[in-house]
C-alpha positions in Angstrom: 121.1 102.7 98.8 119.3 105.8 97.8 115.5 106.0 97.8 115.7 106.7 94.0 117.5 103.4 93.5 115.0 101.5 95.6 112.1 103.0 93.7 113.6 102.3 90.3 114.2 98.6 91.0 111.5 96.2 89.9 111.4 92.6 90.9 111.4 90.2 88.0 113.5 92.3 85.6 116.0 89.5 85.2 118.3 90.9 87.8 118.5 89.7 91.4 117.9 92.3 94.2 120.9 93.0 96.4 120.9 92.0 100.0 120.6 95.7 100.9 117.5 96.0 98.7 115.9 93.0 100.3 116.7 94.2 103.8 115.1 97.6 103.1 112.0 96.0 101.6 111.7 93.7 104.6 112.1 96.6 107.0 109.4 98.6 105.3 107.0 95.7 105.2 107.6 94.9 108.9 106.9 98.6 109.7 103.7 98.6 107.7 102.6 95.4 109.4 103.3 96.8 112.8 101.3 99.9 112.0 98.4 98.0 110.5 98.3 95.6 113.5 98.3 98.5 116.0 95.5 100.3 114.1 93.4 97.1 114.0 94.0 96.4 117.7 93.2 100.0 118.6 89.9 99.9 116.6 89.0 96.5 118.2 89.5 97.8 121.8 87.7 101.0 121.1 84.7 99.0 119.8 84.9 96.9 122.9 84.8 100.0 125.1 81.7 101.3 123.2 80.0 97.9 123.6 80.7 97.9 127.4 79.3 101.4 127.8 76.2 100.4 125.8 75.7 97.3 127.9 76.1 99.1 131.1 73.6 101.8 130.1 71.2 99.1 129.0 71.5 97.1 132.3 71.3 100.3 134.3 68.0 101.3 132.5 66.6 97.8 133.1 67.5 97.8 136.8 66.0 101.3 137.2 62.9 100.1 135.4 62.6 97.1 137.8 63.2 99.2 140.9 60.9 102.0 140.0 58.2 99.8 138.5 
């Protein structure tokens, strides 16, 4: 099925989508879900790395303060 045919079809026009149309839509949705999930996971782990670095710096400063009075 051509991209033009896919873009011209609208669900609910009184005609059923073909199996090919549904398969294409499901593939596109799955791909978008994978990309979105990866982006969210990447952002989460990057924030965790920043938090760890900030906590280490804070603890280091506190330890140095205790040691050096």
